[in-house]
N, C-alpha and C positions, 0 to 999 in steps of 0.2 A: 481655605486656599484661594490665592489672587489668583483671577486668570484673566486674558486678554479680553478687548472690547470687540463684540460682533456688529454688524449692521444696525439690528435693531436697538442695541443700547445706545449707539449715537443717532439717530432719531427718536427715542424716548427722550433723550438727555438735553437734544436740541430743541424738542418741542416743549420741555419743561420749562427752559431759561428764556426762549423767545416769549411765554405767555406769562412770564413773571413778572407780577405787578411788586408792588411795596412789601408785601408777605410771603416773601420767597420759601420756598421748601430750605429746610434745615439739613444739615451736614449728616444729622441723625436720621434722618428720614430719607436720605438720597441713601445712606449705608444698608437702611433695611430694603428699600428697592432695588438697590444694585448690589447685593452682597458680595460677588465675587468680583467689585474692585475694589480698589483702595481711594479715600476719598481726604482729601486736605484742604482746609480752607485756610486765607491769608487777605492781607491789605493787598489790590492790586500793586501798589510799590513797591511789594516784596519779590516782584518776579519782574526780569526784566526782559526776557524774552517774549517775541512774538505770540500773541495767545493764537489758539486753535481755533477760537469762535469769539466773538465778541458779543455781548448783548447790552440791553439799557444798562442794568445793575453789576453785570459782574464781567471780567474777561473767564475762559474756558482755556485751562492747558491741559493738556495730555503728559502723563506719566509711565515712564516704561521702569520698571524693577524688577526684570527677567535678568539683569545680569547683577553682579555684584555691587556696583553703583546705580542707585537712581538717576534717572536724568529725563528732563522734559524733550519729547517728542511730537514732530507735526502727523506721524504716523498712526492712525485710529487700530491699525491691525497687529501694534507692536507697543500697545498702550496696556495698562494695568493698571491704573487710576485715573482720577482726574484733582487737578487741582482749581479749587472754585475761587478766585480773584476778585471780592468785594471791591468795588469803589466808592469813596468816604465822601466823594463829591457829587453823588447821585441825591437831589431833592424830593 
């Protein structure tokens, strides 16, 4: 069951991506670490909305899927998932 984020989730996610080097956590590893959240990975060009957070290698968008249609949100309290938009232009 997918549940909303809490403050501890946000802190842990921010720490993971802020310290991420070339070998970032895989989506599978993130799903294991945060099983109550949905995780989606895409190219950064696939998401037009302003990211919740930007890091060296990725942009993070929050997803709210509580209602009928999933939508990107800027409200962590309403977020049930994370979209990891990886940048291709990072060397």
